[in-house]
C-alpha positions as CSV (number, residue, x, y, z in Angstrom):
1,M,42.7,-50.7,-55.6
2,V,45.8,-53.3,-56.9
3,P,43.6,-57.0,-58.2
4,S,44.4,-59.9,-56.0
5,Y,46.0,-62.9,-57.2
6,L,44.5,-64.9,-54.6
7,K,40.6,-63.4,-55.4
8,P,38.0,-64.5,-57.9
9,E,38.3,-61.1,-60.3
10,H,40.2,-60.1,-62.9
11,D,44.0,-59.6,-62.7
12,G,45.5,-58.7,-65.8
13,L,47.0,-62.8,-66.2
14,P,45.2,-65.2,-68.5
15,M,42.3,-67.4,-66.6
16,R,40.7,-70.8,-67.8
17,D,38.0,-70.6,-70.5
18,S,35.2,-72.9,-68.1
19,Q,31.8,-73.6,-68.7
20,D,28.8,-72.7,-65.9
21,Y,28.2,-76.5,-65.4
22,A,31.8,-76.6,-64.4
23,K,30.7,-74.6,-61.7
24,D,29.4,-77.1,-59.7
25,K,33.0,-79.2,-60.0
26,L,35.6,-77.0,-58.5
27,T,32.9,-76.4,-55.4
28,I,32.9,-79.7,-54.7
29,L,36.7,-79.7,-54.4
30,K,37.0,-76.8,-52.2
31,G,34.3,-79.0,-49.3
32,Y,35.4,-82.0,-50.0
33,M,38.9,-79.7,-49.5
34,A,37.7,-78.5,-46.1
35,R,36.7,-81.6,-44.7
36,F,39.6,-83.0,-45.4
37,T,41.9,-80.5,-43.6
38,T,39.9,-79.3,-41.1
39,A,39.5,-83.4,-39.8
40,M,43.0,-84.9,-40.6
41,K,45.3,-81.2,-39.2
42,D,46.0,-82.7,-35.5
43,K,45.9,-86.5,-36.4
44,K,49.5,-88.0,-36.5
45,W,50.3,-87.5,-40.5
46,R,53.9,-86.9,-41.3
47,T,52.8,-84.5,-43.8
48,L,49.1,-83.5,-46.1
49,N,49.8,-83.5,-49.2
50,Y,47.6,-82.3,-52.3
51,I,48.5,-83.6,-55.8
52,D,47.2,-81.5,-58.8
53,L,48.0,-83.0,-62.2
54,Q,46.6,-79.8,-64.6
55,A,47.0,-76.8,-62.7
56,G,46.0,-74.5,-65.0
57,P,46.3,-70.6,-64.6
58,G,44.9,-71.3,-60.6
59,K,41.7,-69.5,-62.0
60,N,38.2,-70.3,-63.9
61,E,36.2,-67.7,-66.4
62,F,33.2,-68.7,-66.8
63,S,30.8,-68.7,-69.9
64,P,28.3,-67.8,-70.5
65,S,28.0,-65.9,-67.5
66,G,30.9,-64.6,-66.6
67,D,31.7,-65.7,-63.5
68,I,35.1,-66.3,-61.5
69,M,36.3,-68.3,-59.2
70,L,40.0,-70.1,-58.0
71,G,40.7,-72.6,-59.5
72,S,41.6,-76.0,-58.1
73,P,45.5,-75.1,-57.1
74,L,44.2,-71.6,-55.6
75,L,41.4,-73.8,-53.5
76,A,44.4,-76.0,-52.2
77,L,46.8,-72.7,-50.9
78,T,43.7,-70.9,-49.4
79,T,41.5,-73.4,-47.3
80,R,41.4,-72.6,-44.0
81,F,43.8,-75.3,-42.4
82,P,47.1,-75.3,-45.5
83,F,48.3,-78.8,-46.9
84,H,52.1,-79.4,-45.4
85,N,52.8,-79.9,-49.7
86,V,51.2,-78.4,-52.3
87,F,52.5,-80.3,-55.1
88,L,51.7,-78.2,-58.7
89,V,51.7,-80.0,-62.7
90,E,51.0,-77.2,-65.7
91,M,52.8,-78.0,-68.7
92,G,51.2,-74.7,-71.2
93,D,54.1,-72.2,-70.9
94,A,51.4,-69.1,-71.0
95,E,49.3,-71.2,-67.7
96,F,52.6,-71.8,-65.8
97,D,53.4,-68.5,-66.0
98,A,50.2,-67.3,-64.1
99,L,49.8,-70.4,-62.1
100,E,53.6,-69.3,-61.0
101,K,52.6,-65.7,-59.9
102,R,49.5,-66.9,-58.3
103,A,50.7,-69.3,-56.6
104,L,53.4,-67.8,-54.4
105,E,51.1,-64.7,-53.2
106,S,49.9,-67.5,-51.1
107,G,52.6,-67.1,-48.9
108,L,53.0,-70.6,-48.8
109,G,56.2,-70.3,-51.1
110,S,57.5,-73.4,-48.9
111,R,54.9,-76.0,-49.3
112,T,54.8,-75.0,-53.0
113,H,56.3,-77.2,-56.0
114,L,56.1,-76.0,-59.6
115,F,56.6,-78.5,-61.8
116,H,56.6,-77.6,-66.1
117,K,56.3,-80.9,-67.8
118,D,54.1,-83.3,-69.0
119,C,51.8,-84.8,-65.7
120,N,52.4,-87.7,-66.2
121,V,55.7,-87.3,-66.8
122,A,56.4,-85.2,-63.3
123,V,54.3,-87.4,-61.3
124,D,58.2,-89.8,-60.6
125,N,59.3,-86.9,-59.0
126,I,56.2,-85.9,-56.5
127,V,55.5,-90.2,-56.2
128,E,59.5,-90.1,-54.7
129,R,59.7,-86.9,-52.9
130,I,56.9,-88.7,-51.0
131,E,58.2,-91.7,-50.3
132,Q,61.4,-90.0,-49.0
133,V,59.7,-88.5,-46.4
134,D,57.5,-91.9,-45.9
135,K,61.3,-93.6,-45.0
136,E,62.7,-92.1,-42.7
137,F,61.8,-93.4,-38.8
138,L,59.7,-90.8,-36.9
139,P,58.7,-92.1,-33.7
140,G,55.4,-91.3,-33.3
141,K,54.4,-90.2,-36.7
142,W,51.6,-92.5,-39.5
143,S,52.5,-92.6,-43.2
144,S,51.6,-89.3,-45.2
145,L,48.2,-88.2,-46.4
146,N,47.7,-87.6,-49.4
147,L,44.7,-86.2,-52.1
148,A,45.2,-86.2,-55.8
149,F,43.0,-84.3,-58.1
150,L,43.3,-85.3,-62.1
151,D,41.6,-83.3,-63.8
152,P,42.6,-83.5,-68.3
153,E,41.0,-81.7,-71.3
154,G,40.8,-85.7,-72.6
155,L,42.2,-88.6,-72.4
156,E,46.0,-87.3,-71.3
157,V,46.7,-88.8,-68.0
158,E,48.0,-92.0,-68.6
159,W,46.9,-95.0,-66.2
160,K,50.5,-95.6,-65.0
161,T,50.7,-92.0,-63.6
162,V,47.0,-93.5,-61.4
163,E,48.8,-96.5,-60.5
164,K,52.4,-94.6,-59.3
165,L,49.9,-92.1,-57.1
166,A,47.9,-95.1,-56.0
167,S,50.8,-97.0,-55.2
168,L,51.6,-94.5,-51.4
169,N,49.9,-95.6,-48.9
170,R,47.2,-93.0,-47.7
171,M,46.3,-91.5,-51.3
172,D,42.4,-90.4,-52.3
173,L,41.6,-89.5,-55.9
174,V,39.1,-87.1,-57.4
175,V,39.4,-88.2,-61.7
176,N,37.2,-86.0,-64.3
177,F,36.7,-89.4,-66.7
178,S,36.1,-87.4,-69.8
179,T,33.1,-89.2,-71.3
180,S,33.0,-86.8,-74.2
181,G,37.4,-88.2,-74.5
182,I,35.5,-91.5,-74.7
183,T,33.0,-90.9,-77.0
184,R,36.0,-88.8,-79.6
185,N,38.2,-91.5,-79.4
186,A,36.9,-95.1,-78.3
187,G,35.4,-95.5,-82.3
188,M,38.7,-95.3,-83.6
189,A,40.6,-96.8,-81.0
190,A,39.1,-100.0,-81.3
191,R,40.1,-100.8,-84.2
192,D,43.3,-99.6,-84.4
193,E,45.8,-102.3,-84.0
194,G,48.7,-100.0,-82.3
195,D,48.6,-98.6,-78.8
196,T,46.9,-95.5,-78.7
197,V,45.4,-92.6,-76.8
198,V,42.5,-95.2,-74.9
199,D,45.1,-97.7,-74.4
200,R,47.0,-95.7,-72.2
201,F,44.4,-94.2,-70.3
202,F,42.7,-96.9,-69.2
203,G,46.1,-99.3,-69.4
204,T,45.1,-101.8,-70.9
205,R,43.6,-103.2,-74.1
206,E,41.0,-105.4,-72.7
207,W,38.5,-101.5,-72.7
208,R,38.1,-103.3,-76.2
209,S,36.1,-106.6,-75.5
210,V,34.0,-104.1,-73.3
211,Y,33.7,-101.4,-76.3
212,E,32.4,-103.9,-79.1
213,R,30.1,-105.6,-76.6
214,F,28.5,-103.1,-75.6
215,R,28.8,-100.7,-78.2
216,V,25.5,-102.1,-80.6
217,D,23.7,-101.3,-76.9
218,G,23.9,-97.0,-77.8
219,A,26.4,-94.7,-76.0
220,S,25.0,-94.4,-72.9
221,S,25.7,-97.6,-72.4
222,V,28.6,-97.9,-73.8
223,R,29.9,-95.5,-71.2
224,R,28.4,-96.5,-68.4
225,K,30.4,-100.1,-69.1
226,L,33.7,-98.5,-69.3
227,I,32.7,-95.9,-66.5
228,D,32.7,-99.6,-64.5
229,F,35.9,-100.8,-65.6
230,Y,38.2,-97.9,-65.0
231,L,36.1,-98.3,-61.2
232,G,37.0,-102.3,-61.8
233,R,40.6,-101.0,-61.9
234,L,41.0,-99.0,-59.3
235,N,39.6,-101.3,-57.0
236,D,42.0,-104.2,-58.1
237,M,44.5,-101.2,-56.3
238,G,42.7,-101.6,-53.1
239,Y,40.1,-98.3,-53.1
240,V,36.6,-98.6,-51.3
241,Q,33.3,-98.8,-54.6
242,T,30.6,-98.8,-50.9
243,E,28.3,-97.2,-54.2
244,R,28.7,-95.0,-57.0
245,Q,31.2,-91.9,-55.6
246,E,30.3,-90.6,-58.9
247,K,28.8,-86.6,-60.3
248,P,27.8,-86.3,-63.6
249,F,28.4,-83.3,-65.6
250,R,26.6,-82.0,-68.5
251,N,26.9,-79.3,-71.1
252,Q,24.1,-76.3,-72.4
253,R,22.7,-79.2,-75.5
254,N,22.5,-81.8,-72.1
255,V,25.2,-84.0,-73.9
256,Q,27.3,-85.5,-70.5
257,V,30.6,-84.5,-70.4
258,Y,32.8,-85.8,-67.9
259,T,32.2,-87.5,-65.1
260,M,33.5,-86.6,-61.4
261,I,35.0,-89.6,-60.0
262,F,36.1,-89.9,-56.0
263,A,38.0,-93.6,-54.8
264,S,39.3,-93.9,-51.5
265,K,40.9,-97.1,-49.2
266,H,39.2,-95.7,-46.1
267,D,35.1,-95.3,-45.8
268,L,36.0,-91.4,-43.8
269,G,37.0,-90.4,-47.2
270,I,33.6,-91.0,-48.7
271,K,32.3,-89.9,-46.0
272,F,33.8,-86.2,-46.3
273,W,33.0,-86.7,-50.8
274,N,29.8,-87.9,-49.7
275,G,29.3,-84.0,-47.9
276,A,30.8,-82.4,-50.3
277,V,28.0,-83.9,-52.8
278,K,25.6,-82.3,-51.1
279,E,26.6,-78.7,-51.6
280,V,25.9,-79.3,-55.0
281,R,23.1,-80.7,-57.3
282,Q,23.4,-82.8,-60.8
283,P,21.0,-85.4,-62.6
284,P,21.4,-88.6,-62.4
285,L,23.8,-90.3,-63.5
286,L,23.1,-92.4,-66.8
């Protein structure tokens, strides 16, 4: 039997190496997509769009279990009620080739838009395409409804990119906030007089004063305060934070490596998120 590009199995193409703790990330995202597309499929939205800024090759292989799961882009392409558009961005050459082969097997080629470039560049074209659709006068139709997944390895997604996505009228965000990336870079960046990757991640140098104020309290305190600072920046753009819409993830050494943040401008989005999170169990946020 020929292996399928759209099943969680080896198919001869590269996969993203992941740790077992990351399985819950994909489970939550899959649960949110299912709720999002099911509830909204018959509404008056002119388009339902999914945006994946660091899509990867499309499948994940986990260690130490050896399990394979569909990655975020293939989850979007195989959800029961399809998105009208799926925008997938991947900069790596081998990863992009694998993603393209797998995505095209979905049969949704006309709905799938692939970008082989840096996410901070590709976002301009994606937002422009959605804005063009929303500018058209369509009687009885609402503007587009959008879901974006930001899943960087570190701090690659710049704040200006988040701002551009948030400028769209209806945009839910799922962001993997790299606490390990902050831990690795914050101390040196705070002492650097120039523009740093951390400055671009937060979109401001104000994070430095937060870091300096709380670094003496230890890593957990700094992590919490910088996450709160990021959430405050989201709140300033109209995102609802009725409670901490977060899930922490820790590696096998019990070190917190990232925090999955959800942001929506509507209470229904938060309801969908809470339902998806209930499908997994993770330790309480520190």
